N, C-alpha and C positions, 0 to 999 in steps of 0.2 A: 504494500500500500504506500502511495506517495505521502510524504509528510505534509500535514495541513497547517495552515496558520492558526493562531489562537482563536477560540470561539468568540471572544469579546470583540475581536476585529471584524469577524464575519457578521455579528449582530449589529455592530455600528454601521457597516456598509449597507446591510439590509434596511435599517431604519432610515438612513439618509436617502437611499434610492427610492424608497416608498414615499417619503414626504418631500423629497427634493429640497430639504432644508436641514442644515446642521442644527439650528435652534430647536425645531420640532422633534428631531431625532433625540436630542439631548433631554428634552422634556419626557419623552416616552421611556427612555432608559434611566432617567433620574440621575443624570450626570451633567457636567457643564459642557457647553459647546466646544470649549477648548479641548476637553478630554475626547470628544467625538472627533474633532479635527486631528488630534494626535493619533487615534486608532486608525483613521482612514489613511494617514500618511504612512503608518507602519505597514498596512496592508498593501498600499501601492509600492512601497519599497520591496516587500516580499514578492509581489507580482512582477516587478521591474517595469511598470508602466503606469500612467495616470488612469484613474477610473472615473474621475469627474472632471468636467470642463468648468472651471470656476470663473473664467473671464471670456467673453463679456457675460454679464448677468442676463437671464437667470441661470441658476445652477443646472447642469445637464450631465448625463452619462456620456462618457466617451464610447467608442465602438467596443473597446475591451470591457468596460463597465457594463454595457448593454448585454454582452454575451454572458457575463458572469452573474448578473442579477437574477434571472429566472432560475438558474441552477442553485444558487444559494438560498433563494426564497423557498424553492421546493424542498431543499434539504432541511432547512430549519422547521418547516411545517411537518415534514416526516419525523424529525426528532420529537417535536411537541406531541404529535399524535401517538407515537410509540411510548413515550414517557407517561402520557396521560393514561394509556391502556394499562401499563404496568402498575401505575399508582392505583387505578381502580381495582385491579386484581388484588393488590396488597391490602386495600381498605376492606375488601370483601372477605379476607381471611379472618377466621375467628381469633379474638384475643385470648391467648392461653393463660388461664389463671390457675395457679397451684395453691392448694391449702390442705390442711390436715383433713382426714376423712370426716372427723366429728364436726369440725367447724364448717366444712363445705355442706354437710348434710343438714345440720341443725340451725346454722345461722345464715349462710350465704344463699343456699338454694331457695328458702322461703321468701327471700327478698328480691330474687331475680326478676319477677314481673315488674317491679318498680323501675329497675334498670332498663328493661326492654321498652317500657312505656316512654321513658325519657330519651332513649337512644335506640330506636327500632332498627336502625341500619348498622349497628355495631355488634355483630354476633360475638358470643363468648364460647370458649371451650373450658369447662371446669375440670381440672385434674386433681382429684382427691387422692392424696397420698401422704403417709406419715414420713416419707423420705424427704430429704432436703434436695430439691432439684437445683441444678446449676444454671442460673439465669445467664451468666456470662457465656456459657457454652450453647445457649439457645434452647435449653430444655423447656423453657416457659418464658412468658413475657412479663408477668408480674406475679409476685408471691405474697401470700399472707402467712407469715411465720409466727410461731408460738415459742416464746423464750422468756427467761428471766431478764429483769432490767440490767443486771450485771453482764448478761451474755446476749445483748441485743444484736441482731444481724449486722454484719459489716461488709457484705458483699455487693453493695449498691447504694442507691439513695433510699433512705429508710424514714418512714413516717409512722409514728405511734398511732394505733387505731383504737385499742381498748385494753383494759385489764380486767381480771376476774378474781373472784373469791370462791372458795370451795366450802360447801355446806353439807352436813349430813341430811339427806332427804329421803322421803319414803312416800308411798301411796297412802292417802288418808284411810283407805280400807284397813291398812295394817294397824291403825290406831283406833279401831272400832271399840276395843275394850278399854280405851283411855289413853291419854297422851303419855309420851315418854318424859318423865320428870327428872330421872337420874340415869346416868350411864349404866348403872348396875342393871337396869331394866332391859338393856340391850342383850343380856344373856339369853333371853327368850326369842331372839330374832337372828336372822341370817345376815352377815355382813357381806355386801356385794362389792367386789373389787374389779378394777380395770387395770390393764398393764401399764407400768411405767418402766422405761428402759434404764439400764445401769448408768447411762450418761446424764440422766435427768437429776438435777441438783435439788435437794429438799422437796421431793414430790409430795403432794397432798394426799397421803395414804391414810388408811385406818390406823396403822401403827403410830404415825405422828399425831393423829387426832386423839387417840387414847392416851398418849403421853401428855398432850396438852390438857386433856380432861382430868388427868390425875392431879394436876396442879391446881385444879379448881374444885373438884368433888372428891368425896371419899368413896370407897367401895367400887372403884372402876374395875371391871372384869379384865382378866388376863387375855391377851390376844389369842394365845394358844388354846384357851379353853372355850372359844366361841365357834359357832358354825360359820362356814365360809363358802362363797360361790364366786369363782373368778372367771373373768373373760379377757381374752386377748384384745378384743375390739371394744373401745369405750362405748360405741353406739349400742352394742349388745347389752352391756351392763346397764345402760340407761333404760333400755326397753324392759329388762328384767325387773328393775325397780318400779317402773310405771305399772307393770303387771302385778305388783304386790309380792314379789318373791324375796324381798329383803330390804335392807337399808343401805344406801350407797352414798359416797361422797363425790359430788359433781360440781363442775363450774356453773356459777349462776348465770353466765353468758349462754351456756349451752342448754340449760333447762329453764331459761327465763319464761318461755311460753307456758310450760306446765305449772310453774310456780304462780304465774299470773292467773291461770285458769283454775287453780286448785287441784289439778291432776296430781301434783306433787306438793308436799308441804315440808318445811324445815323441821327436822326432828328435835334439834337442840339449838340453843342460841350461842353456839360456839363454832367458829369458822376457822379455816386455814387460809393463809395468803396464797394467791395463785400466781399466774405468770402474765405476760403481756402479749397482745397481738400486734404485729407490725406489718405494714405494707412495704414491700421491697421491690424496687425496679432498677434496672441497670442504666448507667449513664449513656447518653447519646443513642438511645434506641430509635430506630427509624420510624416507629409508630408512637413516638412520645406524646403527641396531642391526644391520641385515644387513651393511652395509659394514664395520662394526667386526669382526663375526664372520669375514668373509672376509679382512680384513687380518690378524687374529690367526692364522687358518689358514695364510695365506701365510708368515708369519714362522716358524711352527712347522715348516712343510714345508721352509723354507730352512735 
């Protein structure tokens, strides 16, 4: 392929040739007439001949300029058409949002109709996973991460979304014989657990809650003496507690609808601190306007 002159010079030539005016070309391209004149002279030097006849007025194309103009005009239009088509295809690709399975299912998905109502032409692909996907490698476009404030994500631009608190909760059916007034009364109930990995620092587990309860009440039962039901997936543990199969400790963000509706109730007035939810996006993403719109919507929904 033959070497081409810079695009800025070709755009300047096209604008001057269409308007037959350096001043109008400068207004269109938002530069000074002097800058346009400089770009034209550089292109003429590259071509080795004059492209415009400047004297006598009015401005006119030379024979060389007249041969060049339709080719450059056609080429620039072809560039614009191709780039617009690629941009449309990019805009139609779903924005890939990664979040934990529990947050995606219980918080994000119920709110998606509000997003679609505001942005009907911005499709989403929700990737529910408890693994941390690599945004820099292109595994997702935006992530909702769950971490302690001391271990907030650092692999992109980070905005705090919400924080949570963990409460012991149960179905009101479980309390039909009367409320739980003391932790000792837990001995007649099943403790429902969900999995926390070894890398999770200070997880809000039943062991930690019982230790905190022992500093407040007497006769707290021993963990080893109680009945237990464990789930790998937090979503399954929540469903088991809603069904009345035991008492669980869950994030007030994840079970907020059930607490508001009375489907779940707080069993004791003692909670454990939770973690934070963070919106993470990589710098200089080609779809940054869409990602910013989604991030702003998340914060408003929270």
